[in-house]
C-alpha positions as CSV (number, residue, x, y, z in Angstrom):
1,V,0.0,0.0,0.0
2,E,1.6,3.3,-1.1
3,P,0.6,6.3,1.1
4,N,0.1,9.8,-0.2
5,M,3.5,10.9,1.1
6,R,6.7,9.6,2.6
7,I,7.2,9.3,6.4
8,P,10.5,11.0,7.4
9,N,13.3,8.8,8.6
10,D,13.5,10.6,11.9
11,P,14.2,8.5,15.1
12,D,12.7,11.2,17.2
13,L,9.4,11.1,15.4
14,S,6.8,9.9,18.0
15,R,3.4,10.7,16.6
16,I,1.6,10.4,13.3
17,V,-2.0,10.6,12.2
18,M,-3.3,8.8,9.1
19,Q,-6.6,7.9,7.5
20,V,-7.0,4.2,6.6
21,K,-9.8,3.4,4.2
22,G,-11.2,0.2,2.7
23,Q,-11.1,0.2,-1.1
24,N,-14.4,0.6,-2.9
25,G,-16.1,1.3,0.5
26,S,-15.3,-2.2,1.9
27,S,-15.8,-2.5,5.7
28,I,-12.7,-2.4,8.0
29,K,-12.4,-2.7,11.7
30,L,-9.1,-1.7,13.3
31,P,-8.4,-2.1,17.0
32,N,-7.3,0.3,19.7
33,S,-4.1,-1.5,20.8
34,G,-0.7,-0.6,22.0
35,H,0.4,2.7,20.6
36,Q,-2.5,2.8,18.2
37,F,-5.6,4.9,18.8
38,V,-8.6,4.5,16.4
39,D,-11.4,6.9,15.6
40,S,-13.8,5.2,13.2
41,L,-15.6,7.6,10.9
42,D,-17.8,5.0,9.3
43,D,-17.7,1.3,8.4
44,S,-15.0,1.8,5.8
45,T,-12.9,4.7,7.1
46,A,-10.8,5.2,10.3
47,I,-8.5,7.8,11.6
48,L,-5.4,6.3,13.3
49,T,-3.1,8.1,15.7
50,I,0.1,6.3,16.4
51,D,1.7,7.8,19.5
52,L,4.8,6.2,20.8
53,K,4.5,8.2,24.1
54,K,1.1,6.7,24.9
55,T,-0.4,3.2,25.2
56,F,-4.0,2.1,25.1
57,P,-5.1,0.3,28.2
58,A,-5.8,-3.4,28.0
59,T,-9.4,-4.4,28.7
60,E,-10.4,-6.3,31.8
61,I,-11.1,-9.3,29.7
62,E,-7.6,-9.2,28.2
63,Q,-6.0,-8.8,31.5
64,N,-7.7,-12.0,32.8
65,D,-7.3,-14.0,29.6
66,N,-5.0,-17.0,30.4
67,S,-4.4,-17.7,26.7
68,Y,-1.8,-14.9,26.6
69,L,0.3,-17.0,29.0
70,E,-0.4,-20.5,27.9
71,P,1.8,-22.4,25.4
72,S,0.3,-23.4,22.1
73,S,1.5,-25.5,19.1
74,I,3.0,-22.4,17.4
75,C,3.9,-20.5,20.6
76,D,5.4,-23.4,22.6
77,S,6.8,-21.5,25.5
78,S,7.3,-24.6,27.6
79,D,10.0,-25.8,25.3
80,E,13.3,-26.3,27.2
81,A,15.4,-24.4,24.7
82,I,13.1,-21.4,24.9
83,I,13.1,-21.5,28.7
84,A,16.9,-21.7,28.8
85,I,17.4,-18.7,26.5
86,A,14.8,-16.6,28.4
87,E,16.4,-17.4,31.7
88,S,19.9,-16.7,30.5
89,T,18.7,-13.3,29.1
90,I,16.9,-12.3,32.2
91,S,19.8,-13.4,34.5
92,S,22.1,-10.8,32.8
93,L,19.8,-8.0,34.0
94,N,20.0,-6.2,37.3
95,E,18.0,-7.7,40.2
96,D,15.6,-4.8,40.2
97,A,14.8,-5.1,36.5
98,T,11.2,-4.4,35.7
99,D,9.0,-6.5,33.4
100,L,9.4,-3.7,30.8
101,D,13.2,-4.1,31.1
102,K,12.8,-7.8,30.7
103,A,10.6,-7.4,27.6
104,Y,13.0,-5.1,25.9
105,A,15.9,-7.4,26.7
106,L,14.1,-10.4,25.2
107,R,13.2,-8.4,22.1
108,S,16.8,-7.6,21.6
109,K,17.7,-11.3,22.2
110,V,15.4,-12.4,19.4
111,F,16.7,-9.8,17.0
112,D,20.2,-11.1,17.6
113,H,19.4,-14.8,17.9
114,I,17.7,-15.2,14.4
115,E,20.8,-14.8,12.3
116,N,19.3,-15.9,8.9
117,K,16.6,-13.3,8.3
118,G,14.6,-14.3,5.2
119,L,11.4,-15.6,3.7
120,S,12.4,-19.2,3.4
121,T,10.5,-20.4,6.5
122,A,6.7,-20.8,6.5
123,F,5.4,-19.8,9.9
124,A,7.6,-22.0,12.1
125,S,6.9,-22.7,15.7
126,A,8.9,-20.9,18.4
127,S,10.8,-24.1,19.3
128,Q,11.8,-24.7,15.7
129,T,12.9,-21.1,15.3
130,V,15.0,-21.0,18.5
131,R,17.0,-24.0,17.1
132,D,17.1,-23.1,13.4
133,Q,17.8,-19.4,14.1
134,K,16.1,-18.4,10.8
135,G,12.9,-16.8,9.7
136,D,11.0,-13.6,8.8
137,C,8.7,-11.4,10.9
138,T,6.4,-14.2,11.8
139,E,9.2,-16.3,13.4
140,H,10.6,-13.2,15.2
141,G,7.1,-12.4,16.5
142,V,6.2,-15.9,17.6
143,L,9.5,-16.6,19.3
144,L,9.4,-13.3,21.2
145,C,5.9,-14.1,22.4
146,A,7.1,-17.5,23.6
147,L,10.1,-16.1,25.5
148,L,7.8,-13.5,27.2
149,R,5.4,-16.2,28.3
150,S,8.2,-18.4,29.6
151,V,9.1,-15.7,32.1
152,G,5.5,-15.0,33.1
153,I,4.8,-12.0,30.9
154,P,1.5,-12.3,28.9
155,S,2.0,-11.8,25.2
156,R,0.2,-11.9,21.9
157,G,1.0,-11.6,18.2
158,V,0.1,-8.5,16.1
159,M,-0.6,-8.6,12.4
160,G,-0.8,-5.5,10.3
161,M,1.5,-3.3,8.2
162,V,4.8,-1.5,8.6
163,Y,6.1,1.4,6.6
164,A,9.2,0.9,4.5
165,P,10.7,3.7,2.3
166,V,11.2,1.4,-0.7
167,M,9.8,0.4,-4.1
168,K,7.5,3.4,-4.6
169,D,8.1,7.2,-4.5
170,N,6.3,7.5,-1.2
171,G,7.4,4.2,0.2
172,I,5.0,1.4,1.0
173,F,3.1,-0.2,3.9
174,G,3.7,-3.9,3.6
175,W,2.4,-6.9,5.6
176,H,4.2,-7.4,8.9
177,M,3.9,-9.2,12.2
178,W,5.3,-8.3,15.6
179,S,4.5,-8.9,19.3
180,Q,2.9,-7.2,22.3
181,A,3.6,-7.7,26.0
182,L,1.0,-7.0,28.7
183,I,2.8,-4.9,31.3
184,D,1.1,-2.8,34.0
185,G,-2.3,-3.1,32.3
186,H,-1.1,-1.9,28.9
187,W,-0.1,-3.7,25.7
188,I,3.5,-2.7,24.8
189,D,4.5,-3.1,21.1
190,L,7.7,-5.0,20.5
191,D,9.1,-5.6,17.0
192,A,12.0,-8.1,17.1
193,T,12.5,-8.0,13.3
194,L,13.7,-4.5,13.1
195,E,16.5,-2.7,14.9
196,T,14.0,-0.3,16.6
197,H,11.4,-1.9,18.9
198,H,8.5,0.1,17.3
199,S,7.8,3.1,15.1
200,V,5.0,5.4,14.0
201,G,4.9,3.3,10.7
202,H,3.3,0.3,12.4
203,V,-0.4,-0.2,11.7
204,T,-2.2,-2.9,13.7
205,T,-5.1,-4.6,11.9
206,L,-5.4,-7.7,14.1
207,T,-4.1,-9.1,17.4
208,T,-4.0,-12.9,18.1
209,S,-3.4,-15.0,21.2
210,L,-1.7,-17.5,18.9
211,S,-3.9,-20.2,20.5
212,D,-4.6,-23.5,18.7
213,D,-8.3,-22.6,18.6
214,N,-8.1,-19.2,17.0
215,L,-4.9,-18.9,14.9
216,G,-6.5,-20.3,11.7
217,S,-9.4,-17.9,11.7
218,D,-7.1,-15.0,12.7
219,M,-4.9,-15.7,9.6
220,A,-7.9,-15.9,7.3
221,S,-9.2,-12.6,8.6
222,I,-5.9,-10.8,7.9
223,L,-5.8,-12.1,4.4
224,G,-9.1,-10.5,3.7
225,T,-7.9,-7.1,4.9
226,L,-4.4,-6.6,3.5
227,G,-4.2,-5.4,0.0
228,N,-7.6,-3.8,0.4
229,L,-6.6,-0.7,2.2
230,E,-5.7,2.9,1.3
231,V,-3.5,5.1,3.6
232,K,-3.4,8.8,3.7
233,I,-1.0,10.6,6.0
234,I,-2.8,13.6,7.7
235,E,-0.3,14.8,10.4
236,I,3.4,14.1,11.0
237,G,4.2,15.1,14.6
238,N,2.0,18.2,15.1
239,L,2.2,19.3,11.5
240,E,-0.8,18.9,9.2
241,K,-0.2,17.6,5.7
């Protein structure tokens, strides 16, 4: 998806507002989640504010949902290799490290651990990825979720788009997956694929617990959304465009 203008490559940029619209009036439903705040104008149009200095509170149901802590076939957090890497990473932190400190450390660990970053792997489980050390955004996202769960931090996968300044004059939003950690009642976005843990160029279209019961329907839902969206940048920082 090519937006109407480029997003500046500025590491200090913390806020952006954009309009996301379904093509030909098709219905879209985007979630308030993590750093994303949604104002739906109608069934096919929403205004998104991505604000890296704020996070949307998790609902009471989300805070009490055990599926964000339980292992699943794809997010097998009880695997011994996953537990070992998580414990080793956490043990290197100070004794007073917070859950947020641990989450950032585990994100960095996944970024470094997956050495072969490519598209040759088709949605591998966390236990396979931790051993093969290869994969794309899905493997990074699932492995990070598993590591978080193994140390008692609830986590979930996020599917959506991320901005890349490539291919088109204004860059593109392409399909992407990352993770969220539930910390102090808020979902914290954590992208283990990229060098930065999150950016204003991340657009969430769906979140998933990665459970065996729901993953298939979650994947089918995302396929019906991506490629059917238009993105218009409205504000960058506090400047209207």
